[in-house]
NULO-755718 format. One record per residue: residue number from 1; residue in three letters; x, y, z of N, C-alpha, C, CB in turn. Coordinates in steps of 0.1 Angstrom, whole numbers, padded with zeros to 4 digits. Each point is the difference from the previous one (the first is absolute). Glycine has a CB too. Example, Ala and Ser with C-alpha at 12.3 -4.5 7.8 and 13.67 -1.06 7.14 Angstrom:
<atoms>
seq;type;n.x;n.y;n.z;ca.x;ca.y;ca.z;c.x;c.y;c.z;cb.x;cb.y;cb.z
1;ALA;0132;-0057;0078;-0009;0012;0000;0009;0012;0000;-0019;-0012;0012
2;SER;0015;0023;-0019;0009;0011;0000;-0008;0011;0008;0012;-0006;-0022
</atoms>
This chain:
<atoms>
seq;type;n.x;n.y;n.z;ca.x;ca.y;ca.z;c.x;c.y;c.z;cb.x;cb.y;cb.z
1;MET;-0154;0393;-0071;0004;0014;0001;-0004;0008;-0013;0020;-0007;0015
2;THR;-0022;0019;-0013;-0003;0009;-0012;0013;0003;-0007;-0020;0009;0012
3;THR;0018;-0002;-0023;0011;0004;-0008;0009;0010;0007;-0013;-0004;-0020
4;GLU;0009;0010;0030;0008;0009;0008;0007;-0007;0011;-0016;0018;-0005
5;ASN;0016;-0031;0005;0006;-0009;0011;-0006;0003;0013;0021;0000;-0013
6;ARG;-0034;0004;0014;-0007;0001;0012;-0010;-0011;0002;0003;0025;-0001
7;LEU;-0005;-0029;0013;-0010;-0011;0002;-0013;0006;-0001;0015;-0012;0015
8;THR;-0025;0004;-0021;-0013;0005;-0001;-0007;0000;0013;-0001;-0008;-0024
9;HIS;-0011;0014;0025;-0008;0000;0013;-0004;-0015;0003;-0008;0024;-0004
10;GLU;0005;-0031;-0007;-0004;-0014;0002;0012;-0008;0006;-0017;0002;-0019
11;GLU;0029;0000;0014;0011;-0008;0005;0003;0004;0015;0010;-0001;-0023
12;LEU;-0011;0014;0026;0002;0005;0013;-0011;-0006;0010;0011;0021;-0009
13;GLU;-0024;-0021;0004;-0010;-0006;0008;0002;-0015;0003;-0016;0016;-0010
14;ARG;0022;-0023;0000;0003;-0014;0003;0011;-0001;0010;-0006;-0006;-0023
15;GLN;0016;0014;0022;0011;0001;0010;-0006;0003;0014;0016;0007;-0018
16;ALA;-0025;0002;0019;-0006;0004;0013;-0008;-0012;0006;-0002;0024;-0008
17;GLU;-0005;-0031;0000;-0007;-0012;0005;0010;-0011;0005;-0019;0004;-0016
18;SER;0030;-0005;0009;0010;-0010;0005;0006;0005;0013;0005;-0006;-0024
19;ILE;-0002;0019;0025;0005;0005;0012;-0009;-0002;0012;0012;0018;-0013
20;MET;-0025;-0015;0010;-0010;-0002;0011;-0001;-0014;0004;-0013;0019;-0009
21;ASN;0014;-0029;0000;0000;-0014;0003;0012;-0005;0007;-0015;-0003;-0019
22;ASN;0026;0009;0018;0013;-0005;0005;0006;0008;0011;0004;-0009;-0022
23;PHE;-0009;0021;0025;0005;0009;0011;-0003;-0006;0013;-0002;0020;-0015
24;ASP;0011;-0020;0025;-0002;-0006;0013;-0007;0010;0009;0020;-0015;-0003
25;PHE;-0033;0017;0001;-0008;0009;0009;0000;-0005;0014;-0014;0006;-0020
26;GLU;0014;-0019;0022;0000;-0006;0013;0012;0005;0008;-0013;-0020;-0008
27;ARG;0025;0019;0002;0012;0005;0007;-0001;0015;0003;0013;-0018;-0013
28;VAL;-0018;0026;0004;-0001;0014;0003;-0010;0002;0012;0005;0006;-0024
29;HIS;-0016;-0013;0024;-0010;0001;0010;0006;-0004;0014;-0018;-0004;-0017
30;LYS;0025;-0007;0017;0006;-0004;0013;0010;0010;0005;-0002;-0024;-0007
31;HIS;0010;0030;-0002;0009;0011;0004;-0007;0012;0006;0016;-0008;-0018
32;MET;-0027;0012;0011;-0007;0011;0004;-0006;-0002;0014;-0005;0006;-0024
33;GLU;0000;-0018;0026;-0006;-0003;0014;0011;0000;0010;-0017;-0014;-0011
34;ALA;0029;0008;0008;0011;-0001;0009;0005;0014;0005;0006;-0022;-0011
35;VAL;-0006;0032;0002;0006;0013;0003;-0012;0010;0002;0021;-0005;-0013
36;ASP;-0033;0001;0013;-0012;0008;0002;0000;0012;-0010;0001;-0006;0025
37;HIS;0002;0002;-0037;-0001;0009;-0012;-0014;0003;-0003;0022;-0008;-0009
38;LYS;-0027;0020;0010;-0014;0004;-0003;0000;0010;-0011;-0006;-0004;0024
39;TRP;-0006;0004;-0030;-0003;0010;-0011;-0011;0009;0005;0007;-0016;-0018
40;TYR;-0007;0028;0012;-0011;0009;0003;-0011;-0003;-0010;0016;0018;0008
41;GLN;-0028;-0022;-0003;-0011;-0004;-0008;-0013;0005;0006;0013;-0021;-0008
42;ASP;-0021;0027;0000;-0013;0005;0004;0001;0008;0013;-0010;-0020;-0011
43;GLY;0020;0029;0013;0001;0008;0011;0007;-0005;0012;-0020;0010;-0008
44;GLU;0025;-0023;0007;0007;-0005;0012;0011;-0009;-0004;-0022;0001;0013
45;MET;0031;-0004;-0004;0011;-0009;-0002;-0004;-0014;0002;0016;0018;0007
46;VAL;-0014;-0027;-0017;-0005;-0014;0001;0011;-0009;-0005;-0024;0007;-0003
47;GLN;0023;-0020;0008;0008;-0010;-0005;-0006;-0006;-0013;0008;-0006;0024
48;PRO;-0002;0007;-0035;-0006;-0004;-0012;-0001;-0016;-0001;0009;0020;-0012
49;THR;-0020;-0024;0006;-0001;-0015;-0002;0007;-0004;-0012;-0023;0001;0011
50;LYS;0024;-0014;-0013;0007;-0005;-0013;-0008;0005;-0012;0009;-0020;0012
51;ASP;-0022;0021;-0011;-0008;0005;-0011;0003;0014;-0003;-0018;-0016;0005
52;ASP;0020;0024;0006;0004;0014;-0002;0013;0001;-0007;-0012;0006;0021
53;LEU;0022;-0014;-0017;0013;0000;-0007;-0001;-0003;-0015;0010;-0007;0022
54;LYS;-0018;-0003;-0025;-0002;-0004;-0014;-0007;0012;-0008;-0001;-0024;0007
55;ILE;-0009;0029;-0001;-0007;0011;-0007;0009;0012;-0002;-0022;-0007;0010
56;ASN;0030;0011;0000;0009;0011;-0002;0011;-0003;-0010;-0005;0006;0024
57;ALA;0011;-0018;-0024;0010;-0004;-0009;-0005;0001;-0014;0011;-0015;0017
58;ARG;-0023;0009;-0020;-0006;0000;-0013;-0003;0014;-0005;-0010;-0023;0005
59;ARG;0005;0032;0004;-0002;0013;-0004;0012;0007;-0004;-0019;0001;0016
60;LEU;0030;-0003;-0009;0013;0006;-0004;0005;-0005;-0013;0006;0002;0024
61;LEU;-0007;-0015;-0026;0004;-0006;-0013;-0008;0006;-0012;0006;-0021;0012
62;THR;-0019;0022;-0010;-0009;0006;-0010;0004;0014;-0003;-0019;-0015;0008
63;HIS;0022;0023;0003;0004;0014;-0002;0013;0000;-0008;-0011;0007;0022
64;ALA;0020;-0015;-0019;0013;-0001;-0008;-0002;-0003;-0014;0012;-0006;0021
65;ILE;-0020;-0005;-0024;-0003;-0004;-0013;-0006;0011;-0009;-0004;-0023;0009
66;TRP;-0005;0031;-0004;-0007;0010;-0008;0006;0013;0001;-0020;-0012;0004
67;SER;0032;0014;0003;0007;0012;-0001;0005;0003;-0014;0007;-0003;0024
68;ASP;-0007;0015;-0028;0005;0004;-0013;0015;-0001;-0001;-0020;0015;-0003
69;GLU;0027;-0016;0014;0014;0000;0001;0005;-0014;-0005;0001;0017;0019
70;HIS;0010;-0018;-0026;0006;-0013;-0004;0005;-0007;0012;0007;0010;-0022
71;CYS;-0001;-0003;0032;0005;-0006;0012;-0006;0009;0012;0022;-0009;-0011
72;THR;-0027;0002;0021;-0006;0007;0011;0000;-0008;0012;-0014;0013;-0015
73;ASN;0011;-0007;0027;-0003;-0008;0012;-0010;0007;0008;0023;-0010;0000
74;VAL;-0030;0003;0008;-0010;0005;0008;-0001;-0009;0013;-0013;0010;-0020
75;GLY;0011;-0003;0031;0000;-0008;0012;-0007;0006;0012;0021;-0009;-0007
76;THR;-0025;0000;0016;-0006;0005;0013;0000;-0012;0009;-0014;0017;-0012
77;GLY;0014;-0014;0025;-0001;-0011;0010;0011;-0010;0000;-0024;0003;-0002
78;GLY;0035;0000;-0004;0011;-0010;-0001;0001;-0006;-0014;-0003;-0005;0024
79;PHE;-0008;0004;-0031;0000;-0005;-0014;0005;0010;-0010;-0019;-0015;0006
80;VAL;0027;0010;-0016;0004;0008;-0011;-0002;-0008;-0013;0017;0014;0014
81;ALA;-0024;-0009;-0023;-0002;-0006;-0013;0008;0008;-0010;-0023;-0008;0005
82;TYR;0031;0001;-0013;0009;0006;-0010;-0005;-0005;-0014;0020;0001;0016
83;LYS;-0020;0008;-0026;-0001;-0003;-0014;0014;0003;-0006;-0026;0005;-0001
84;LEU;0032;-0015;-0004;0014;0001;-0005;0000;-0004;-0015;0010;-0004;0023
85;PRO;0000;0007;-0031;0000;-0004;-0014;-0003;-0015;-0002;0016;0019;-0004
86;TRP;-0012;-0027;0013;-0002;-0015;-0001;-0012;-0005;0007;0025;-0002;-0002
87;GLY;-0033;0011;0009;-0012;-0005;0006;-0002;0006;0014;0002;-0021;-0013
88;LEU;-0011;0014;0020;-0005;0004;0013;0008;-0006;0011;-0022;0004;-0009
89;ARG;0022;0003;0021;0006;-0006;0012;-0008;0006;0012;0024;-0002;-0011
90;LEU;-0026;-0007;0021;-0006;0004;0012;0009;-0003;0012;-0023;-0004;-0010
91;THR;0025;0014;0018;0008;-0003;0012;-0007;0005;0013;0021;0002;-0014
92;PHE;-0017;-0007;0025;-0004;0005;0013;0013;0004;0006;-0021;-0015;0003
93;GLU;0023;0028;-0001;0013;0005;0005;-0001;0004;0014;0005;0008;-0023
94;LEU;0006;-0012;0030;0001;0004;0014;0008;0013;0002;-0002;-0025;0006
95;THR;0012;0026;-0014;0009;0012;0001;0007;0003;-0013;0003;-0005;0024
96;TRP;0001;0017;-0027;0007;0003;-0012;0007;0014;0003;-0017;-0013;-0015
97;SER;0026;0016;0006;0007;0013;0001;0002;0006;-0013;0012;-0009;0020
</atoms>
């Protein structure tokens, strides 16, 4: 951590790699198939592949890492990436209030 008690970009990138290696993309993909959850992609509604899920999740994590905000979140398609004082978090949310 830096003297400001903020994680460095390098520390956050390591966390992102760990998240990507440990997140259960298979479970998310099975859920999306079961409920016919589709994304708008290239002008049409499509069922995302597991690779699409991984690409989207990593893009969100990268966006959160490089945000100028100390704490932020960014999401789309059910995924939400959070940058918090203690690090990164990736979720796939079904509902919230």
